[in-house]
Every structure is written in C-alpha cells, then in structure tokens.
C-alpha positions as CSV (number, residue, x, y, z in Angstrom):
1,M,63.6,62.7,17.9
2,T,63.5,59.0,18.7
3,L,60.6,56.8,18.0
4,S,60.1,56.2,21.8
5,K,60.0,60.0,22.3
6,L,57.4,60.4,19.6
7,K,55.3,57.6,21.1
8,H,55.6,59.2,24.5
9,D,54.5,62.6,23.2
10,F,51.6,61.1,21.3
11,I,50.3,59.2,24.4
12,E,50.4,62.5,26.4
13,I,48.7,64.5,23.6
14,F,46.1,61.9,22.7
15,P,43.5,62.4,25.5
16,G,43.2,66.1,25.1
17,L,43.3,65.9,21.3
18,I,40.5,63.4,21.2
19,V,38.3,65.6,23.6
20,C,39.0,68.6,21.4
21,I,38.1,66.7,18.2
22,I,34.8,65.5,19.8
23,I,33.9,69.0,21.0
24,A,34.8,70.5,17.5
25,Y,32.7,68.1,15.5
26,A,29.8,68.2,18.0
27,S,29.9,72.0,17.7
28,K,29.9,71.9,13.9
29,F,26.9,69.5,14.0
30,I,25.0,71.7,16.4
31,G,26.1,74.8,14.6
32,S,24.6,73.6,11.3
33,Y,21.2,73.9,13.0
34,I,22.1,77.2,14.6
35,P,24.0,79.1,11.8
36,M,23.5,82.4,13.6
37,I,26.0,81.1,16.2
38,G,28.1,78.7,14.2
39,G,30.4,75.9,15.0
40,A,33.5,78.0,15.8
41,T,31.8,80.0,18.6
42,L,30.1,76.9,20.0
43,S,33.5,75.1,20.0
44,I,34.9,77.7,22.3
45,L,31.9,77.9,24.5
46,I,31.6,74.1,24.9
47,G,35.3,73.9,25.4
48,I,35.1,76.4,28.3
49,L,32.2,74.5,29.8
50,I,34.0,71.1,29.7
51,G,37.4,72.6,30.6
52,N,35.9,74.1,33.8
53,T,33.9,71.0,34.8
54,I,34.7,67.4,33.7
55,G,37.7,68.4,31.7
56,K,39.8,69.9,34.6
57,N,42.0,66.8,34.8
58,K,45.7,67.5,33.9
59,V,45.7,64.5,31.6
60,Y,44.1,66.7,28.9
61,G,46.7,69.5,29.2
62,K,49.2,68.4,26.6
63,G,46.5,67.7,24.0
64,T,44.7,71.0,24.5
65,K,48.0,72.9,24.3
66,F,48.8,71.1,21.1
67,C,45.4,72.0,19.6
68,E,45.6,75.7,20.5
69,S,49.1,76.2,19.3
70,T,50.3,73.7,16.7
71,L,47.0,72.9,15.0
72,L,46.0,76.5,14.8
73,S,49.4,77.4,13.3
74,Y,48.9,74.8,10.6
75,S,45.4,76.2,10.0
76,I,46.8,79.7,9.5
77,V,49.4,78.5,7.0
78,L,46.8,76.6,5.0
79,L,44.5,79.6,5.1
80,G,47.2,81.5,3.2
81,G,46.8,78.9,0.4
82,T,43.2,80.0,-0.1
83,L,43.6,83.8,-0.4
84,S,44.7,85.7,-3.4
85,I,46.3,89.1,-3.4
86,K,43.9,89.9,-6.3
87,T,41.0,89.8,-3.8
88,I,42.1,93.3,-2.6
89,L,41.6,94.7,-6.1
90,N,37.9,93.7,-6.1
91,L,37.1,96.4,-3.5
92,G,38.9,99.2,-5.2
93,V,40.9,102.0,-3.6
94,S,38.0,103.3,-1.5
95,G,37.2,99.8,-0.1
96,L,40.8,99.1,0.7
97,S,41.3,102.5,2.3
98,Y,38.3,101.9,4.5
99,I,39.7,98.6,5.7
100,V,43.2,99.9,6.5
101,I,41.9,103.0,8.3
102,Q,39.3,101.0,10.2
103,M,41.9,98.4,11.3
104,A,44.3,101.2,12.4
105,I,41.7,103.0,14.4
106,T,40.7,99.7,16.1
107,I,44.2,98.9,17.1
108,F,44.8,102.4,18.4
109,V,41.6,102.4,20.4
110,A,42.2,98.9,21.8
111,I,45.6,99.8,23.1
112,Y,44.6,103.2,24.4
113,L,41.5,101.9,26.2
114,G,43.5,99.0,27.6
115,R,45.8,101.4,29.3
116,K,42.9,103.4,30.6
117,F,41.2,100.3,32.0
118,G,44.4,99.3,33.7
119,F,45.1,96.1,31.7
120,S,48.5,94.8,30.8
121,Q,50.1,95.8,27.6
122,D,50.0,92.2,26.3
123,F,46.2,92.0,26.9
124,G,45.7,95.3,25.1
125,L,47.7,94.1,22.1
126,L,45.8,90.8,22.0
127,M,42.5,92.7,22.0
128,A,43.8,95.0,19.3
129,S,44.7,92.1,17.0
130,G,41.5,90.1,17.7
131,N,39.2,93.0,17.0
132,A,41.1,94.5,14.1
133,V,41.7,91.3,12.1
134,C,40.1,87.9,12.7
135,G,39.2,87.3,16.3
136,S,40.5,84.0,17.8
137,S,43.0,83.3,15.0
138,A,44.5,86.7,15.2
139,I,44.8,86.5,19.0
140,A,46.3,83.1,18.9
141,S,48.8,84.3,16.2
142,T,49.8,87.4,18.1
143,A,50.2,85.8,21.5
144,P,53.5,83.9,20.9
145,A,54.8,86.8,18.8
146,I,54.6,89.2,21.9
147,G,55.1,86.5,24.6
148,A,51.6,86.9,26.0
149,S,50.4,84.5,28.7
150,D,47.8,81.7,28.2
151,K,45.6,83.5,30.7
152,D,45.6,86.7,28.7
153,K,45.1,84.8,25.5
154,G,42.2,82.8,26.8
155,I,40.3,85.7,28.3
156,A,40.9,87.9,25.2
157,I,39.5,85.1,22.9
158,T,36.5,84.6,25.1
159,I,35.6,88.3,25.3
160,V,36.1,89.0,21.6
161,N,33.9,86.0,20.6
162,L,31.1,86.9,23.1
163,V,31.0,90.5,22.0
164,G,31.3,89.5,18.4
165,T,28.2,87.3,18.8
166,I,26.2,90.3,20.0
167,L,27.4,92.4,17.1
168,M,26.6,89.6,14.7
169,L,22.9,90.1,15.5
170,L,23.0,93.8,16.0
171,L,24.8,95.0,12.8
172,P,22.1,93.9,10.3
173,L,19.7,96.0,12.3
174,I,22.1,99.0,12.1
175,G,22.5,98.4,8.4
176,Y,18.7,98.4,8.0
177,A,18.2,101.6,10.0
178,L,21.0,103.6,8.4
179,F,21.6,102.1,5.0
180,S,18.3,100.5,4.2
181,L,20.4,97.3,3.8
182,E,22.1,98.8,0.7
183,T,24.5,96.0,-0.3
184,L,27.9,97.7,-0.5
185,K,27.5,99.8,2.7
186,T,25.9,97.0,4.8
187,S,28.6,94.6,3.6
188,A,31.3,97.0,4.5
189,L,29.8,97.4,8.0
190,I,29.5,93.7,8.7
191,G,32.8,92.7,7.0
192,G,34.7,95.6,8.5
193,V,33.7,95.2,12.1
194,L,32.9,91.5,13.0
195,Q,35.8,89.5,14.4
196,S,35.5,86.0,12.9
197,V,34.7,84.8,9.4
198,G,31.9,82.6,10.7
199,Q,30.2,85.6,12.3
200,V,30.5,87.6,9.1
201,V,28.9,84.8,7.1
202,A,26.2,84.3,9.6
203,S,25.4,88.1,10.0
204,G,25.5,88.7,6.2
205,A,23.2,85.7,5.7
206,L,20.6,87.4,8.0
207,V,20.4,90.1,5.3
208,N,20.7,88.4,1.9
209,E,23.1,86.3,-0.2
210,G,24.6,89.4,-1.9
211,V,25.6,91.0,1.5
212,K,26.9,87.7,2.8
213,D,29.2,87.3,-0.2
214,L,30.5,90.9,-0.3
215,A,30.9,91.1,3.5
216,T,33.0,87.9,3.3
217,I,35.3,89.6,0.8
218,F,35.8,92.6,3.1
219,K,36.6,90.1,5.9
220,I,39.1,88.1,3.8
221,V,41.0,91.3,3.0
222,R,41.3,92.0,6.7
223,V,42.6,88.4,7.2
224,I,45.2,89.0,4.5
225,F,46.6,91.8,6.8
226,L,47.1,89.4,9.6
227,V,50.8,89.0,8.8
228,F,51.4,92.7,9.0
229,V,49.4,93.2,12.2
230,V,51.3,90.4,14.0
231,L,54.7,91.8,12.9
232,G,53.6,95.4,13.7
233,L,52.4,94.5,17.2
234,S,55.5,92.4,17.8
235,A,57.7,95.3,16.9
236,F,55.7,97.6,19.1
237,K,56.1,95.2,22.1
238,N,59.8,94.8,21.5
239,H,60.2,98.6,21.3
240,S,58.3,99.1,24.5
241,V,60.4,96.4,26.3
242,E,63.7,97.9,25.1
243,S,62.6,101.4,26.0
244,A,61.7,100.3,29.5
245,N,65.1,98.6,30.0
246,N,67.3,101.2,28.3
247,S,66.6,104.8,27.5
248,E,68.9,104.5,24.5
249,A,66.8,101.7,23.0
250,K,65.0,104.1,20.7
251,N,68.2,104.5,18.7
252,R,68.7,100.7,18.3
253,K,67.4,98.7,15.4
254,I,64.5,96.6,16.5
255,K,64.8,92.9,15.5
256,V,61.5,91.1,15.0
257,K,61.5,87.3,15.0
258,I,59.1,86.2,12.3
259,P,57.0,83.2,13.6
260,W,57.2,80.3,11.1
261,Y,53.4,80.3,10.7
262,V,53.4,83.9,9.6
263,T,56.1,83.2,7.0
264,G,54.2,80.2,5.9
265,F,50.9,82.1,5.5
266,F,52.6,84.7,3.3
267,I,54.4,82.1,1.1
268,M,51.1,80.2,0.6
269,C,49.2,83.3,-0.2
270,F,51.9,84.3,-2.8
271,L,51.9,80.8,-4.3
272,F,48.1,80.8,-4.6
273,S,48.1,84.3,-6.2
274,L,50.5,83.0,-8.9
275,S,48.3,79.9,-9.5
276,I,51.1,77.6,-8.4
277,I,48.6,76.2,-6.0
278,P,45.6,74.9,-8.1
279,V,42.1,75.9,-7.1
280,E,41.2,72.3,-6.4
281,I,44.1,72.0,-3.9
282,S,43.1,75.3,-2.4
283,K,39.6,74.1,-1.7
284,I,41.1,71.1,0.2
285,F,43.4,73.5,2.1
286,K,40.3,75.5,3.0
287,V,38.4,72.5,4.4
288,I,41.5,71.3,6.4
289,S,42.2,74.8,7.7
290,N,38.6,75.2,8.9
291,N,38.6,71.9,10.6
292,F,41.9,72.5,12.3
293,E,40.7,75.9,13.4
294,V,37.5,74.6,15.1
295,I,39.5,71.9,16.9
296,A,42.0,74.5,18.0
297,L,39.2,76.7,19.3
298,A,38.0,73.8,21.4
299,G,41.5,73.5,22.9
300,I,41.6,77.2,23.5
301,G,38.2,77.1,25.3
302,M,39.3,74.2,27.5
303,R,42.4,76.1,28.6
304,V,40.3,79.1,29.7
305,N,40.1,79.1,33.5
306,F,36.6,80.3,34.4
307,S,37.7,81.5,37.8
308,D,40.2,83.8,36.2
309,L,37.5,85.1,33.8
310,M,35.2,85.8,36.7
311,K,37.8,87.8,38.4
312,E,38.2,90.0,35.4
313,G,34.6,89.7,34.3
314,L,32.9,93.1,34.5
315,K,35.9,95.3,33.7
316,T,37.0,93.0,30.9
317,S,33.5,92.9,29.4
318,L,33.2,96.7,29.5
319,Y,36.6,96.9,27.8
320,G,35.5,94.6,25.0
321,L,32.2,96.4,24.6
322,S,33.9,99.8,24.5
323,I,36.3,98.7,21.7
324,S,33.4,97.4,19.7
325,T,31.4,100.6,20.2
326,F,34.3,102.6,18.8
327,Q,34.6,100.1,15.9
328,V,31.0,100.5,14.9
329,I,31.1,104.3,15.2
330,S,34.3,104.6,13.2
331,A,33.0,102.2,10.6
332,L,29.8,104.2,10.1
333,I,31.8,107.4,9.7
334,L,34.3,105.9,7.2
335,I,31.6,104.2,5.2
336,T,29.8,107.6,4.8
337,V,33.0,109.3,3.7
338,L,34.7,106.6,1.6
339,I,32.0,104.3,0.3
C-alpha cells in the first residue's frame, strides 16, 4: 500500500473516527456518574442518537465502519491477553457445567424463536451469540463469520443492549426474592445471564462487592467461549447454505474460515495462561481493549438506521424479551440443580 493510499484512507476515516472517539469518552465520563448504565451502553445510545440526526452525513461512513470492525477486532484480540484458562478452574465442574448448558440453551432458544418470529437465519444467529456470550462484542464477532448484514448486526446489538439494561436492574431483585442474595447463586444468575461485562459489574455492584467480583468471573468464562461460539455458528451457517444449495452437502466436509481476530484471541489467551504475557502488560491490554470497545460501540451505534429499527420495533423487542425470559428461567433451574 502506497503512502498516498494510506493518506487518502486516513482522510476518509478521520471524520467518523473523531466523532466516535468524542462519543466514547463523553459516554465514559457520563457513565462514571451513572454506573448502573455505564459508558458502553451510553456509547451505543448516543451513537444511535447522533447517527440518526446530525451524524447522517456520509462523510462519517468510513470512520464509523473502521471503528465497528477494525477497532473492535483489535479489542477482541487484546481481550484474549487478559484472560487465563485457569479462570475456569475457579468455578469448579458444577459452575462450568452451568455456564456451558446455559449458553447452549440460550443459543438453541434464540435460533428456534427467531424462526418462529419469522426473522432471517443471520439475525437469529446474531441474537444467539449476543445473548449467550458477551452482547455487542459477540454480535460484532459473529457477523463477519456468518456474512450478516450491517442492518441485522446493528438492530441485534441495539435490542440486546436495551434488554440487557432492563435485566441489569431486575436480576438483583430476583436474586433477593429467590436466593436472599446468597453470593454464589446470585453471582451465577447475574454472570450467567447478562450480556455485557459492564452490565454484569453494574448489576453485581447493586448487591455487594462479593457478588460483583464472582459474577464477573462467571461472565469472563462465558467470554472465553466466544471463540467456540463464533466457529460453531459459522459452521452451522455454512452447513445450512450448503444443504439449501445441494442435498448432498450433508456428506461433505464443512470448511470454516477462522477470522483472524478469533485466532488472535485464542493465541493471546494461551500466551497469558503460560505467563508469557506479564500481568503488567495484560493490564495495559485490558485498558486499551476497553477503550477500543467503547469507541467501536459508538461506531456501531452511529451505523444503526433508526427508521429500520422502527420498522422492526415491536416484533424485534418481543423477540429479545422472549429470549431473555427463557434465559432467566433456565438459569434459575440450572442454579437450583447444579449450584
């Protein structure tokens, strides 16, 4: 790539990038005073507001696209450098079983309900990954792996975050009513259901420090499975496409193209687990990853077309609420049985 090409690309990216950075840091500042909502959720919401009003100009398009794709990919890779495989062992067999089964149920329910509501397969897969793993990041990671449209990705992210915000306030009340806020069970409920890490931290903090810390560990383990969920949903999509085009596709070997950021995430996690990445460096990775993510969420928000969301509004919201209802019910049953 020539220097003139780089300069041209930078000039095209710069306006949208600057707007996303301003939105992100303004959201983090406001979020520090409203921790129940947090900077990540605010970044998306403010991005949607600006993207559908003063930010409609096409001059921002390249920059917002760069933020929602490239920056978020870097964020995911760096996140791998902050997670150790040993984290799984802290929860024991019962805790890990709860997470795996809960995620599997969420994915199955999201895909099944997506068909019943009449949504596209891609949208159902995005909702499955977003609810099962880690909200916006999971949706953004899954979208390119299955070839989903920007429209489906934007609406899925919006619905998942809005429903997650409701659950963030509701789950502590459920934990109080059913578990008397017992630390392990309440932490499993919050960490096993909520979509984003920020929502988990905020919801856990509404209870106490112990629940916040343990719920975060449950959540981190879910994030570790991001790689496997993306690959699994990609294989599922490829199988469906091949089956639709050729009845003999079932007998063929499915080839899954592993996105570079998924490979990077796994390598970084492996290096951190072996202590090749020092803790001090890991902390820096965490800070950079979090900042990239909030900026990326601003870009994702700006690329959500509000008129498209309004068209899908009621049915999409009911779909999101239905998935979350099943999530909560299955989590309560599994916690009672396994934890």
